[in-house]
NUNU-689301 format. One record per residue: x, y, z of N, C-alpha, C in turn. Coordinates in pm, 1 decimal. Example, Ala and Ser with C-alpha at 12.3 -4.5 7.8 and 13.67 -1.06 7.14 Angstrom:
% NUNU-689301
+----------+----------+----------+----------+----------+----------+----------+----------+----------+
!     n_xx !     n_yy !     n_zz !    ca_xx !    ca_yy !    ca_zz !     c_xx !     c_yy !     c_zz !
+----------+----------+----------+----------+----------+----------+----------+----------+----------+
!   1319.0 !   -569.0 !    780.0 !   1230.0 !   -450.0 !    780.0 !   1320.0 !   -330.0 !    780.0 !
!   1285.0 !   -225.0 !    708.0 !   1367.0 !   -106.0 !    714.0 !   1290.0 !      3.0 !    787.0 !
+----------+----------+----------+----------+----------+----------+----------+----------+----------+
% end
This chain:
% NUNU-689301
+----------+----------+----------+----------+----------+----------+----------+----------+----------+
!     n_xx !     n_yy !     n_zz !    ca_xx !    ca_yy !    ca_zz !     c_xx !     c_yy !     c_zz !
+----------+----------+----------+----------+----------+----------+----------+----------+----------+
!     87.5 !   -115.3 !     -4.8 !     -3.4 !      6.9 !     25.4 !     67.0 !    119.6 !     -0.1 !
!     55.7 !    210.6 !    -54.8 !    124.2 !    349.2 !    -99.8 !     68.6 !    429.8 !     14.2 !
!    175.7 !    550.3 !     32.2 !    162.9 !    680.9 !    152.4 !     -1.8 !    721.4 !    137.0 !
!    -32.2 !    752.8 !     -6.9 !   -175.7 !    800.8 !    -26.0 !   -265.3 !    704.2 !     16.3 !
!   -286.7 !    583.4 !     49.7 !   -390.6 !    458.4 !     77.0 !   -411.8 !    416.1 !    -45.8 !
!   -379.1 !    396.3 !   -143.5 !   -403.7 !    339.6 !   -250.9 !   -320.7 !    205.1 !   -278.4 !
!   -357.1 !    132.9 !   -359.0 !   -300.5 !    -23.8 !   -352.3 !   -220.9 !     -8.6 !   -465.2 !
!   -220.6 !     88.1 !   -542.7 !   -108.7 !     99.9 !   -634.1 !     46.5 !    168.9 !   -607.6 !
!    168.8 !     88.5 !   -656.9 !    254.3 !    150.5 !   -603.6 !    257.1 !    299.5 !   -700.9 !
!    351.2 !    392.8 !   -602.8 !    388.5 !    531.2 !   -693.9 !    452.8 !    509.5 !   -797.2 !
!    372.6 !    623.4 !   -922.2 !    433.1 !    612.3 !  -1028.0 !    555.8 !    709.2 !  -1022.5 !
!    664.6 !    627.0 !  -1101.6 !    791.7 !    735.4 !  -1080.7 !    815.5 !    742.7 !  -1262.1 !
!    905.8 !    826.4 !  -1283.0 !    953.7 !    824.9 !  -1429.6 !   1024.8 !    683.9 !  -1468.1 !
!    975.8 !    638.3 !  -1565.6 !   1059.2 !    514.7 !  -1638.9 !   1031.3 !    413.4 !  -1593.9 !
!    932.6 !    415.9 !  -1491.7 !    857.1 !    278.1 !  -1409.1 !    746.1 !    199.9 !  -1504.8 !
!    775.2 !     95.7 !  -1464.1 !    676.5 !      0.5 !  -1550.7 !    573.5 !    -73.0 !  -1503.7 !
!    440.7 !   -107.4 !  -1521.9 !    351.4 !   -167.5 !  -1429.1 !    409.9 !   -320.6 !  -1480.5 !
!    459.3 !   -341.2 !  -1558.6 !    462.3 !   -469.6 !  -1649.9 !    591.2 !   -531.3 !  -1586.7 !
!    614.5 !   -633.9 !  -1484.8 !    751.6 !   -700.8 !  -1440.0 !    823.7 !   -756.0 !  -1553.5 !
!    768.7 !   -797.4 !  -1649.2 !    840.1 !   -843.6 !  -1771.0 !    956.2 !   -748.3 !  -1863.5 !
!    836.6 !   -628.0 !  -1866.8 !    913.2 !   -513.3 !  -1958.2 !   1007.7 !   -456.5 !  -1849.4 !
!   1039.9 !   -441.0 !  -1729.3 !   1120.0 !   -428.5 !  -1612.5 !   1250.0 !   -532.0 !  -1644.6 !
!   1200.3 !   -658.3 !  -1639.8 !   1320.6 !   -725.7 !  -1650.7 !   1403.4 !   -706.4 !  -1769.2 !
!   1320.1 !   -721.9 !  -1894.4 !   1404.6 !   -675.0 !  -2003.8 !   1479.2 !   -571.7 !  -2035.3 !
!   1430.9 !   -479.9 !  -1965.1 !   1481.4 !   -329.6 !  -1984.6 !   1630.3 !   -318.4 !  -1881.4 !
!   1625.6 !   -401.2 !  -1764.4 !   1748.7 !   -415.6 !  -1718.7 !   1836.4 !   -521.1 !  -1686.9 !
!   1816.2 !   -616.5 !  -1750.8 !   1894.5 !   -745.0 !  -1816.6 !   2004.9 !   -691.5 !  -1940.8 !
!   2109.4 !   -734.2 !  -1871.7 !   2243.2 !   -685.8 !  -1909.1 !   2321.2 !   -818.2 !  -1989.7 !
!   2287.9 !   -929.1 !  -1935.3 !   2344.4 !  -1070.0 !  -2034.0 !   2261.8 !  -1123.0 !  -2112.6 !
!   2320.5 !  -1197.9 !  -2232.2 !   2246.6 !  -1261.0 !  -2334.8 !   2203.3 !  -1392.8 !  -2266.0 !
!   2067.1 !  -1447.6 !  -2314.5 !   2056.4 !  -1591.8 !  -2280.7 !   2147.2 !  -1711.4 !  -2294.5 !
!   2173.0 !  -1784.8 !  -2241.9 !   2302.1 !  -1898.9 !  -2243.6 !   2183.7 !  -2021.4 !  -2256.3 !
!   2228.5 !  -2130.0 !  -2347.4 !   2183.3 !  -2221.1 !  -2376.7 !   2180.9 !  -2313.9 !  -2263.1 !
!   2068.7 !  -2372.6 !  -2216.9 !   2061.2 !  -2476.0 !  -2132.4 !   2155.1 !  -2570.5 !  -2132.1 !
!   2211.6 !  -2615.2 !  -1990.1 !   2301.9 !  -2744.3 !  -1993.5 !   2234.7 !  -2854.8 !  -2023.7 !
!   2318.4 !  -2927.4 !  -2085.3 !   2248.6 !  -3067.9 !  -2099.1 !   2238.1 !  -3137.6 !  -1946.2 !
!   2136.9 !  -3227.5 !  -1950.5 !   2122.3 !  -3281.9 !  -1822.1 !   2272.6 !  -3399.0 !  -1758.2 !
!   2295.5 !  -3378.4 !  -1661.4 !   2381.3 !  -3458.3 !  -1608.7 !   2317.8 !  -3613.3 !  -1598.0 !
!   2397.6 !  -3715.0 !  -1633.3 !   2369.2 !  -3830.9 !  -1659.0 !   2472.0 !  -3912.8 !  -1549.9 !
!   2399.7 !  -3961.6 !  -1428.9 !   2496.3 !  -3994.8 !  -1302.9 !   2416.8 !  -4134.5 !  -1278.6 !
!   2508.2 !  -4199.4 !  -1253.1 !   2436.3 !  -4339.3 !  -1151.9 !   2423.3 !  -4302.1 !  -1030.2 !
!   2320.7 !  -4325.5 !   -984.1 !   2295.3 !  -4304.7 !   -845.3 !   2304.7 !  -4437.7 !   -751.7 !
!   2326.4 !  -4565.0 !   -789.5 !   2353.1 !  -4655.9 !   -705.7 !   2493.2 !  -4656.9 !   -637.5 !
!   2585.9 !  -4626.9 !   -700.0 !   2732.7 !  -4633.3 !   -628.2 !   2713.6 !  -4508.7 !   -524.3 !
!   2637.0 !  -4399.2 !   -545.4 !   2638.8 !  -4307.3 !   -456.2 !   2543.5 !  -4356.1 !   -324.0 !
!   2441.3 !  -4439.7 !   -313.0 !   2390.5 !  -4479.8 !   -231.6 !   2464.9 !  -4575.4 !   -182.7 !
!   2510.9 !  -4664.3 !   -229.6 !   2618.4 !  -4763.1 !   -180.9 !   2723.6 !  -4706.2 !    -77.1 !
!   2785.5 !  -4607.6 !   -117.0 !   2852.3 !  -4548.4 !    -58.7 !   2825.3 !  -4489.9 !     80.8 !
!   2696.8 !  -4409.8 !     79.8 !   2652.5 !  -4404.8 !    179.6 !   2580.4 !  -4520.5 !    308.1 !
!   2550.1 !  -4611.7 !    227.7 !   2558.4 !  -4743.2 !    324.3 !   2661.2 !  -4787.2 !    382.8 !
!   2773.2 !  -4793.8 !    283.4 !   2912.5 !  -4854.5 !    368.1 !   2926.1 !  -4729.9 !    473.8 !
!   2924.7 !  -4600.1 !    497.4 !   2944.7 !  -4527.6 !    598.1 !   2862.9 !  -4553.8 !    694.9 !
!   2735.8 !  -4593.3 !    667.6 !   2677.4 !  -4618.3 !    805.1 !   2699.4 !  -4741.0 !    852.7 !
!   2738.3 !  -4815.2 !    799.8 !   2769.4 !  -4971.5 !    809.3 !   2917.0 !  -4939.6 !    899.5 !
!   3014.9 !  -4848.0 !    881.3 !   3147.5 !  -4831.9 !    952.4 !   3092.8 !  -4757.1 !   1074.5 !
!   2986.9 !  -4667.5 !   1070.7 !   2946.0 !  -4614.6 !   1206.7 !   2902.8 !  -4710.5 !   1264.9 !
!   2825.4 !  -4794.4 !   1258.6 !   2761.0 !  -4933.9 !   1298.1 !   2841.2 !  -5020.2 !   1401.3 !
!   2968.1 !  -5063.9 !   1282.6 !   3070.0 !  -5112.7 !   1349.0 !   3127.6 !  -5061.2 !   1457.4 !
!   3122.7 !  -4919.9 !   1434.4 !   3233.0 !  -4827.1 !   1533.7 !   3129.9 !  -4815.7 !   1686.4 !
!   3008.7 !  -4809.6 !   1690.2 !   2942.6 !  -4802.1 !   1787.3 !   2924.1 !  -4906.8 !   1866.7 !
!   2943.0 !  -5048.1 !   1813.8 !   2928.8 !  -5152.6 !   1874.9 !   3090.9 !  -5195.6 !   1928.2 !
!   3160.5 !  -5133.7 !   1868.6 !   3316.3 !  -5134.1 !   1954.0 !   3316.2 !  -5066.1 !   2069.2 !
!   3240.6 !  -4971.5 !   2074.6 !   3256.4 !  -4836.2 !   2146.2 !   3133.8 !  -4864.6 !   2240.4 !
!   3064.7 !  -4968.6 !   2250.2 !   2907.5 !  -4985.2 !   2324.8 !   2920.8 !  -4920.6 !   2468.6 !
!   3022.3 !  -4989.1 !   2532.7 !   3001.7 !  -4942.9 !   2676.7 !   3049.3 !  -4768.7 !   2702.7 !
!   3135.0 !  -4738.1 !   2630.9 !   3185.7 !  -4623.7 !   2660.2 !   3040.5 !  -4508.8 !   2615.4 !
!   2976.4 !  -4551.3 !   2514.2 !   2876.1 !  -4481.9 !   2463.6 !   2743.8 !  -4466.8 !   2538.9 !
!   2747.8 !  -4573.8 !   2629.6 !   2643.7 !  -4634.5 !   2716.7 !   2655.0 !  -4534.9 !   2841.7 !
!   2767.0 !  -4522.8 !   2873.8 !   2829.7 !  -4452.6 !   3002.4 !   2814.3 !  -4277.5 !   2996.5 !
!   2816.1 !  -4255.1 !   2840.5 !   2808.4 !  -4112.3 !   2840.3 !   2657.5 !  -4098.2 !   2790.0 !
!   2572.7 !  -4174.2 !   2829.8 !   2410.3 !  -4157.0 !   2750.7 !   2389.3 !  -4148.5 !   2611.4 !
!   2498.4 !  -4195.0 !   2518.2 !   2476.8 !  -4179.3 !   2381.2 !   2482.4 !  -4310.0 !   2306.8 !
!   2391.2 !  -4448.0 !   2372.8 !   2355.2 !  -4570.7 !   2358.0 !   2268.8 !  -4527.1 !   2219.3 !
!   2221.2 !  -4454.2 !   2210.4 !   2107.3 !  -4450.8 !   2084.2 !   2200.9 !  -4445.9 !   1938.6 !
!   2329.3 !  -4391.5 !   1952.1 !   2404.0 !  -4361.8 !   1850.3 !   2386.2 !  -4510.2 !   1753.9 !
!   2409.6 !  -4625.2 !   1828.9 !   2399.0 !  -4767.2 !   1756.4 !   2252.7 !  -4781.4 !   1689.6 !
!   2144.2 !  -4739.9 !   1751.4 !   2024.9 !  -4738.7 !   1689.6 !   2010.4 !  -4638.6 !   1557.7 !
!   2070.1 !  -4531.2 !   1561.1 !   2077.5 !  -4478.1 !   1441.0 !   2136.6 !  -4506.7 !   1353.3 !
!   2266.4 !  -4564.0 !   1378.9 !   2355.5 !  -4622.8 !   1264.6 !   2290.5 !  -4731.4 !   1206.2 !
!   2243.6 !  -4841.8 !   1298.4 !   2132.9 !  -4933.1 !   1234.3 !   2034.1 !  -4851.3 !   1123.2 !
!   1956.8 !  -4805.7 !   1174.5 !   1856.2 !  -4719.6 !   1100.2 !   1897.4 !  -4692.3 !    941.1 !
!   2038.4 !  -4637.9 !    947.4 !   2118.4 !  -4596.9 !    864.2 !   2125.5 !  -4665.3 !    744.3 !
!   2184.7 !  -4800.7 !    787.9 !   2221.3 !  -4900.5 !    723.8 !   2087.8 !  -4970.6 !    661.0 !
!   1959.9 !  -4975.8 !    740.2 !   1851.5 !  -5058.8 !    676.5 !   1807.6 !  -4922.2 !    586.0 !
!   1792.6 !  -4805.8 !    612.9 !   1753.5 !  -4711.2 !    510.5 !   1834.5 !  -4705.7 !    387.2 !
!   1990.0 !  -4742.6 !    405.9 !   2068.7 !  -4714.7 !    268.6 !   2054.7 !  -4832.3 !    198.8 !
!   2017.2 !  -4960.8 !    254.0 !   1988.5 !  -5103.0 !    191.0 !   1873.4 !  -5064.0 !     89.7 !
!   1754.1 !  -5022.3 !    149.1 !   1652.1 !  -4995.5 !     79.2 !   1691.7 !  -4888.0 !    -41.7 !
!   1753.6 !  -4774.1 !    -13.5 !   1774.2 !  -4689.1 !   -111.5 !   1862.3 !  -4716.8 !   -193.2 !
!   1970.1 !  -4814.8 !   -174.7 !   2061.1 !  -4882.5 !   -261.7 !   1961.9 !  -4947.6 !   -377.2 !
!   1885.6 !  -5039.4 !   -317.8 !   1789.3 !  -5133.7 !   -388.8 !   1708.4 !  -5070.2 !   -509.1 !
!   1629.6 !  -4920.8 !   -455.8 !   1564.1 !  -4826.2 !   -518.9 !   1654.1 !  -4777.0 !   -624.4 !
!   1761.7 !  -4704.0 !   -587.7 !   1862.1 !  -4661.0 !   -710.7 !   1910.8 !  -4753.6 !   -799.2 !
!   1917.4 !  -4882.7 !   -776.0 !   1959.4 !  -4993.0 !   -860.0 !   1860.9 !  -5000.7 !   -959.0 !
!   1738.9 !  -5004.6 !   -927.0 !   1602.9 !  -5037.8 !  -1000.3 !   1582.8 !  -4915.5 !  -1102.5 !
!   1615.1 !  -4801.6 !  -1023.3 !   1587.6 !  -4675.8 !  -1125.4 !   1688.8 !  -4616.8 !  -1205.5 !
!   1802.5 !  -4682.8 !  -1193.6 !   1936.0 !  -4691.0 !  -1304.0 !   1929.7 !  -4779.0 !  -1401.0 !
!   1870.0 !  -4899.4 !  -1354.8 !   1842.0 !  -4998.3 !  -1465.5 !   1761.5 !  -4964.4 !  -1559.8 !
!   1626.3 !  -4902.3 !  -1479.5 !   1553.4 !  -4814.2 !  -1578.2 !   1580.2 !  -4732.1 !  -1680.2 !
!   1658.4 !  -4632.8 !  -1614.1 !   1725.8 !  -4504.9 !  -1710.4 !   1815.8 !  -4559.3 !  -1804.6 !
!   1922.4 !  -4603.5 !  -1729.5 !   2008.6 !  -4656.7 !  -1849.4 !   2017.3 !  -4757.5 !  -1926.1 !
!   1942.9 !  -4847.4 !  -1887.1 !   1889.8 !  -4959.2 !  -1989.2 !   1829.6 !  -4904.1 !  -2133.2 !
!   1733.4 !  -4825.0 !  -2080.6 !   1655.4 !  -4778.7 !  -2213.4 !   1746.5 !  -4687.4 !  -2293.1 !
!   1863.4 !  -4605.1 !  -2236.7 !   1928.4 !  -4569.8 !  -2325.8 !   2010.6 !  -4656.3 !  -2406.5 !
!   2043.8 !  -4772.4 !  -2336.9 !   2163.7 !  -4862.1 !  -2424.7 !   2085.8 !  -4927.6 !  -2526.1 !
!   1938.5 !  -4958.1 !  -2515.5 !   1873.9 !  -5006.8 !  -2631.0 !   1827.0 !  -4904.1 !  -2745.0 !
!   1877.1 !  -4790.3 !  -2708.9 !   1829.5 !  -4698.2 !  -2810.4 !   1704.5 !  -4654.5 !  -2794.8 !
!   1628.6 !  -4664.0 !  -2704.1 !   1486.1 !  -4614.6 !  -2661.2 !   1460.9 !  -4493.8 !  -2563.9 !
!   1580.2 !  -4420.0 !  -2587.1 !   1541.0 !  -4275.5 !  -2520.0 !   1468.8 !  -4187.6 !  -2573.9 !
!   1408.2 !  -4095.8 !  -2490.1 !   1296.1 !  -3997.3 !  -2491.4 !   1328.5 !  -3926.2 !  -2644.5 !
!   1444.6 !  -3904.9 !  -2677.8 !   1456.9 !  -3804.0 !  -2811.5 !   1478.8 !  -3891.0 !  -2935.6 !
!   1452.7 !  -4034.2 !  -2906.2 !   1460.5 !  -4121.7 !  -3063.8 !   1347.1 !  -4136.8 !  -3089.1 !
!   1346.7 !  -4149.1 !  -3225.4 !   1183.7 !  -4182.7 !  -3266.7 !   1198.9 !  -4322.2 !  -3328.9 !
+----------+----------+----------+----------+----------+----------+----------+----------+----------+
% end
């Protein structure tokens, strides 16, 4: 709301009510072509994350007494949860990668006729 009580912005010299026109007026750089989509297999990334949770689980079991003494026995449960979710995620990524990259290998990608 402006100072005079109207809901319209105050008119100033050179202002435009059209945001698109204002954008084009101040835009200095030319449009760049869009980057091609990154094709990355997700299964290895999920597997590495699961491996890290597995290492954390082993370490929490090695130091179980120390963790319990300091009130952090829940760390083992957290690491176990990370391993379980990581295994599910790795399986899901393996299926998604097989679908995505298997289609490209057969030549049935979206851009082909």
